[in-house]
C-alpha angles and dihedrals in degrees: 000000000000115000119240120259112257120268116246111258107245116180117206111312136173116266117205101221103154117111092247088063096054107112090025139065094040097322114131134179116267107239113259094017098102087236092296093111118053127182135204114200110219099178129354141175099146115150109186091187093063095026092234138124138037142257133208118196144159115228120199118199119196118220111284092020111147145174104214102195131053115264131223127177139169098242135074114260130196120187129190120186106225097181138348129019137302121191114208123199099020119149121258091275093056096254126134124002132115120297121223124188137197120316094031125126139205127194114194125183119211118288096024113140109226136169158350094205137192132178110209097185100023126259145204119227129195105210134193117191122178148152123231 
């Protein structure tokens, strides 16, 4: 297996996490989210072709943002809810499911089906995605 390219060294730097900064200062829309979910990549050397590397990102969900279908992927994922709420296991319309609030954590191995998701009040997630 090819080894991942090295991550860039970044000593402590200011991260614009306030809602007004979403969409600016490096924040970009997550594809397929209609602009309701934005991400800020903090560190990244993921190479999906060789299935190597890791990514650290912040994801901001606006109130009402949802992922209507379950998700599955080939990498590990760890998610910490920094602020707000995230509902897991809702239906495609965002109804039902189990609500999780700030300071809760999920750890998902590869190939684990998870979701759908909705954030009723908006949230900020700190996510770690990585291959073995």
